[in-house]
C-alpha positions in Angstrom: -14.3 -69.0 22.2 -12.5 -68.3 18.9 -9.6 -70.5 18.0 -7.8 -71.8 15.0 -8.3 -75.4 13.8 -5.2 -76.8 15.5 -3.4 -76.9 18.9 0.3 -76.3 18.3 3.4 -76.4 20.5 5.6 -73.4 20.8 8.3 -75.2 18.7 5.7 -75.9 16.0 4.7 -72.3 16.0 8.3 -71.2 15.7 8.9 -73.6 12.8 5.9 -72.3 10.9 7.0 -68.7 11.4 10.5 -69.6 10.2 9.1 -71.2 7.1 6.8 -68.3 6.4 9.5 -65.6 6.6 12.2 -67.8 5.0 14.7 -67.3 7.8 15.8 -69.6 10.6 14.3 -68.9 14.0 15.6 -70.9 16.9 13.2 -71.9 19.7 15.1 -72.1 23.0 12.9 -73.5 25.8 13.3 -71.9 29.2 14.1 -74.4 31.9 11.8 -74.7 34.9 14.7 -73.5 37.1 15.1 -70.3 35.0 11.3 -69.9 35.0 11.2 -70.2 38.7 14.1 -67.7 39.1 12.3 -65.2 36.9 9.1 -65.6 38.8 11.0 -65.1 42.1 12.6 -61.9 40.8 9.2 -60.7 39.7 8.0 -61.1 43.3 5.6 -64.1 42.9 5.0 -66.0 46.1 6.7 -69.4 46.5 3.2 -71.0 46.7 2.1 -69.5 43.4 5.4 -70.5 41.7 5.0 -74.0 42.9 1.4 -74.1 41.5 2.5 -72.6 38.1 5.7 -74.5 37.3 4.0 -77.9 36.5 2.0 -76.2 33.8 5.0 -74.8 31.9 5.7 -77.9 29.9 2.0 -78.5 29.4 1.7 -75.0 27.8 4.9 -75.2 25.8 3.8 -78.6 24.3 0.5 -77.1 23.0 -1.5 -79.6 25.1 -3.0 -76.7 27.1 -4.8 -75.4 24.0 -8.4 -76.4 23.2 -9.7 -76.1 19.7 -13.3 -74.9 19.2 -15.5 -75.1 16.1 -16.9 -71.6 16.6 -15.4 -70.0 13.5 -17.0 -72.7 11.2 -20.3 -72.5 13.1 -20.5 -68.7 12.6 -19.0 -68.3 9.2 -19.6 -71.6 7.5 -15.9 -72.1 6.7 -13.0 -73.5 8.5 -10.8 -71.2 10.6 -7.4 -70.2 9.1 -4.5 -72.2 10.3 -1.5 -70.6 12.0 0.5 -71.4 8.9 -2.1 -69.4 6.8 -1.8 -66.5 9.2 2.0 -66.6 9.3 2.3 -66.6 5.5 -0.2 -63.7 5.2 1.6 -61.7 7.9 5.2 -62.7 7.1 6.2 -59.1 6.3 5.5 -58.0 9.8 8.4 -60.3 11.0 11.0 -59.1 8.6 
């Protein structure tokens, strides 16, 4: 598995992108009710929705991410941070 060196929440990722492009970006979390409604409209079964909803906050918080040392093991150097990547690719977001 290839990962960066840190697990970030969605709000942390948005803040980093905002800083990299020099423009404000607002993160607006989607409520579980809105998520449920969207899943229902997409045709997911109630059982699947009930199984997935508890993971929404876990994923948004960044706690679902696992960090692996694979990049350093293969290349001998630390993986780039999301901040490094955002600064390098800022032009793609303007």
